[in-house]
C-alpha positions in Angstrom: 107.2 52.0 120.5 105.9 54.1 117.7 102.3 53.4 118.8 103.3 54.5 122.3 104.7 57.7 121.0 101.6 58.4 119.0 99.4 57.9 122.0 101.7 60.1 124.1 101.5 62.9 121.5 97.7 62.6 121.4 97.5 62.8 125.2 99.7 65.8 125.3 97.7 67.6 122.6 94.5 66.8 124.5 95.9 68.2 127.7 97.2 71.3 125.9 93.8 71.9 124.3 92.1 71.5 127.6 94.4 74.0 129.3 94.0 76.3 126.3 90.3 76.2 126.7 90.5 76.9 130.4 92.9 79.8 129.7 90.5 81.3 127.1 87.6 80.9 129.4 89.5 82.7 132.2 90.2 85.5 129.7 86.4 86.1 129.3 85.0 88.2 132.1 81.4 89.0 133.1 80.5 92.1 131.1 77.5 94.0 129.7 77.5 95.7 126.3 75.0 98.5 125.9 74.4 98.9 122.2 72.5 102.0 121.0 71.0 103.0 117.6 68.3 105.3 116.2 66.1 102.8 114.3 63.0 100.9 115.4 62.9 97.2 116.2 62.4 95.2 113.1 64.7 97.4 111.0 67.7 95.5 109.6 70.1 97.5 111.8 68.1 96.5 114.8 67.9 92.9 113.7 71.7 93.0 113.0 72.3 94.3 116.6 70.1 91.5 117.9 72.0 88.9 115.9 75.3 90.4 117.0 74.3 90.1 120.7 73.2 86.5 120.3 76.5 85.6 118.8 78.5 87.4 121.4 76.6 85.8 124.2 76.9 82.3 122.7 80.7 82.6 122.0 81.4 84.0 125.5 79.5 81.2 127.2 77.0 83.7 128.5 79.6 85.8 130.2 79.2 88.8 128.0 75.6 90.1 128.2 74.1 92.2 125.5 71.5 95.0 125.9 69.9 96.6 122.8 68.6 100.2 122.9 66.7 101.0 119.7 64.8 104.2 118.7 67.3 106.6 120.2 66.5 105.4 123.8 70.1 106.4 124.8 69.7 109.8 123.2 70.6 111.4 119.9 73.6 110.0 118.0 75.9 112.9 119.2 75.0 112.1 122.8 75.7 108.4 122.4 79.0 109.1 120.7 80.1 111.2 123.7 79.0 108.4 126.0 81.3 106.0 124.0 84.2 108.3 124.2 83.6 108.7 128.0 83.3 105.0 128.5 79.7 105.0 129.9 78.3 103.3 126.8 80.0 100.4 125.0 78.8 100.3 121.4 76.5 102.0 118.9 75.6 102.1 115.2 76.5 105.6 113.8 76.2 107.0 110.3 79.2 108.5 108.5 77.5 111.9 108.4 77.7 112.0 112.2 81.2 110.5 112.4 82.3 113.3 110.2 81.8 115.6 113.1 84.9 114.2 114.7 86.8 112.8 111.7 85.8 115.0 108.8 87.1 112.5 106.2 84.1 110.3 106.9 82.3 112.8 104.7 83.8 111.0 101.7 81.2 108.3 102.2 78.4 110.8 101.9 79.4 112.3 98.6 76.5 112.2 96.2 76.1 109.6 93.4 79.4 107.9 93.9 78.1 104.3 93.9 75.2 103.0 91.8 74.8 99.4 93.2 74.9 97.7 96.6 77.9 95.6 95.3 79.9 98.8 94.6 79.0 100.1 98.1 80.2 96.9 99.7 83.5 97.1 97.8 84.0 100.7 98.9 83.2 100.2 102.6 84.9 96.8 103.1 88.1 97.7 101.1 91.0 100.1 101.7 89.0 103.2 101.6 86.6 102.2 104.4 89.4 100.8 106.5 91.5 104.0 106.1 88.6 105.9 107.7 88.1 103.5 110.6 91.8 103.7 111.3 91.4 107.4 112.2 88.9 106.7 115.0 91.1 105.4 117.8 92.7 108.9 118.2 89.2 110.1 118.9 88.4 107.5 121.6 86.5 105.1 119.3 87.2 101.8 117.6 85.5 101.1 114.3 84.7 97.4 113.5 83.2 98.1 110.0 80.0 99.0 108.3 76.5 97.8 108.0 74.0 98.9 105.4 71.3 101.6 105.8 70.5 101.7 102.0 70.2 104.3 99.3 68.7 107.5 100.4 65.6 109.0 98.7 63.6 112.2 99.0 60.1 112.3 100.4 57.8 115.4 100.8 54.3 116.6 101.3 54.1 118.9 98.3 54.7 117.1 94.9 56.5 114.2 93.2 60.1 114.9 92.3 60.4 113.9 88.7 62.8 116.6 87.6 65.6 118.6 89.1 63.4 121.7 89.2 60.8 119.9 91.4 63.2 120.1 94.3 63.2 123.9 94.2 62.0 125.6 97.3 61.4 122.5 99.4 62.1 123.0 103.1 63.9 119.7 103.7 65.3 118.2 106.9 68.9 117.0 106.5 71.4 115.3 108.8 73.5 117.8 110.8 76.3 117.4 108.2 78.0 120.2 106.2 78.0 118.0 103.1 74.2 117.3 103.2 73.5 121.0 103.9 75.6 122.0 100.8 74.2 119.2 98.7 70.6 120.2 99.2 71.4 123.9 99.0 73.0 123.2 95.6 69.8 121.3 94.6 67.9 124.6 95.3 66.1 123.4 98.4 66.1 125.0 101.9 68.0 122.5 104.0 67.3 122.3 107.8 69.8 120.3 109.8 68.0 118.3 112.5 68.5 115.2 114.7 66.7 112.1 113.4 64.8 111.8 116.7 63.1 115.1 116.0 62.1 114.4 112.4 58.6 113.0 112.7 57.3 115.9 114.8 58.9 118.4 112.5 57.1 116.8 109.5 53.9 116.5 111.4 53.8 120.1 112.4 55.0 121.5 109.1 58.3 122.8 110.4 59.7 121.1 107.4 57.9 119.6 104.4 60.5 117.2 103.1 63.2 114.8 104.2 65.6 112.2 102.7 66.2 108.7 104.1 66.5 105.1 103.0 63.1 103.4 102.4 63.3 101.3 105.5 63.8 104.3 107.7 60.7 105.8 106.2 58.8 102.7 106.9 60.2 102.0 110.4 59.6 105.5 111.6 56.2 105.7 110.0 57.1 108.8 108.0 54.5 107.8 105.4 51.9 109.1 107.9 53.2 112.6 107.3 54.7 112.4 103.8 52.6 111.8 100.6 55.4 111.5 98.0 58.5 109.3 97.8 60.8 109.9 94.9 63.6 107.3 94.3 66.6 109.6 93.9 69.3 107.3 95.3 71.4 110.3 95.8 73.6 108.9 98.6 74.2 105.4 99.9 73.5 105.2 103.6 75.7 103.3 106.0 76.2 102.8 109.7 79.6 102.2 111.2 79.6 99.8 114.2 81.8 101.5 116.7 83.1 100.6 120.2 84.2 102.8 123.1 88.0 102.7 123.1 88.0 102.8 126.9 85.9 99.6 126.9 87.8 98.0 124.1 91.2 98.5 125.7 90.0 96.7 128.9 89.0 93.6 126.9 91.3 90.6 126.6 92.4 89.4 123.2 89.9 86.6 123.5 87.0 89.0 124.2 88.1 91.3 121.3 88.2 88.3 119.0 84.6 87.3 120.0 83.3 90.8 119.3 85.1 91.0 115.9 83.9 87.6 114.8 80.3 88.4 115.9 80.5 91.7 114.0 81.5 89.9 110.7 78.7 87.3 111.0 76.1 89.9 111.9 77.3 92.2 109.0 76.5 89.6 106.4 73.1 88.9 107.9 72.2 92.6 108.3 73.1 93.4 104.7 71.1 90.4 103.4 68.1 91.4 105.6 68.4 95.1 104.5 68.3 94.1 100.8 65.4 91.7 101.3 63.3 94.3 103.1 64.2 97.0 100.7 62.9 94.9 97.8 59.5 94.8 99.5 59.5 98.4 100.7 58.1 100.1 97.6 55.0 97.9 97.6 54.5 98.5 101.3 54.7 102.3 101.0 52.2 102.2 98.1 49.9 100.1 100.2 50.0 102.8 102.9 48.9 105.4 100.4 52.3 106.9 99.4 52.8 107.9 95.8 56.2 106.4 94.8 57.9 107.4 91.6 61.1 106.6 89.8 63.4 109.4 88.6 64.6 109.3 85.0 68.3 108.5 84.6 68.7 111.8 82.6 67.4 113.8 85.6 69.6 111.9 88.1 72.6 112.7 85.8 71.6 116.4 85.9 71.6 116.2 89.7 75.0 114.4 89.7 76.6 117.0 87.5 75.1 119.9 89.5 76.3 118.5 92.8 79.8 117.3 91.8 81.4 120.6 92.9 80.1 119.9 96.4 82.2 116.7 96.6 85.2 118.5 95.0 85.0 121.3 97.6 85.0 119.0 100.6 87.6 116.6 99.2 90.0 119.6 99.0 89.7 120.0 102.8 90.5 116.4 103.7 93.8 114.5 104.2 95.2 114.1 100.7 96.4 110.5 101.4 93.0 109.4 102.5 91.4 111.1 99.5 93.9 109.4 97.2 93.0 106.0 98.6 89.3 106.8 98.3 89.5 108.1 94.7 91.6 105.0 93.6 88.9 102.7 95.1 86.1 104.7 93.4 87.9 104.4 90.0 88.3 100.7 90.5 84.7 99.9 91.5 82.8 102.6 89.6 84.7 104.3 86.8 81.7 106.4 85.9 81.4 108.1 89.3 
């Protein structure tokens, strides 16, 4: 009798599992995700997008198709963001400087010299501070899944190595269209010129600007070394990209489909960060091999830059939601007491 009950239970569980699988499969529809970003194929963000797409396709049994659009093929970031809000594009990778255009508190992540290591950056983005910012996006028509790495940002130029604070003086430098970056580099005594990333190479080539700041892998991927002789390792800001989804698209997904996308994001995040750090370790040698003069900046000079630019962070923090700033400052104190 007991054995019969066990067999009956096993049979019922098997039937339940089969019906559950069928129900989940029915909850997954034929869809296409168009995913846009600004970097070239081979960049860790592009590789992360590819891995994300592979996982989504596999987990959906091939029902959810993935199309990757690198190198700003879908337009500048502002145009892609509008397409997400309108529902004509499904996903993109967007930096915090651009997201600050619709949720100004994202500017917190662009404050200068707030993290010193990749581990501190991970803790900041993956913890309560990063989540508090993502939670502000749905009101703007976007869903934030989390953050991938773009790496610490450094200054390049065609004039001279930056070894001291004074070497920055007078450089005409392209910056992201972000009030924080504009004020940051104005405070560093440069002449900042806000400009879309897609326009940067031509601006450097024609001499419209003579400097720029980006992670090493962006410099390599976009071949900026062809028009920039000097790279100085200032590490002034840690670069990220948020992986965001059109809310119109997200709201039409079933819970099963949303789960697939969230799980794929987490798997791809770990891969993308590992790939970013592997490539970054090799980047200095690659730049030198291409004829770029790469120099470290002494800690004493970086500290001078940090102290000079701290009022920029204080100014913008005073304009943000105090609750979000409080969460952010508490996290900074926890992960990097010397910030």
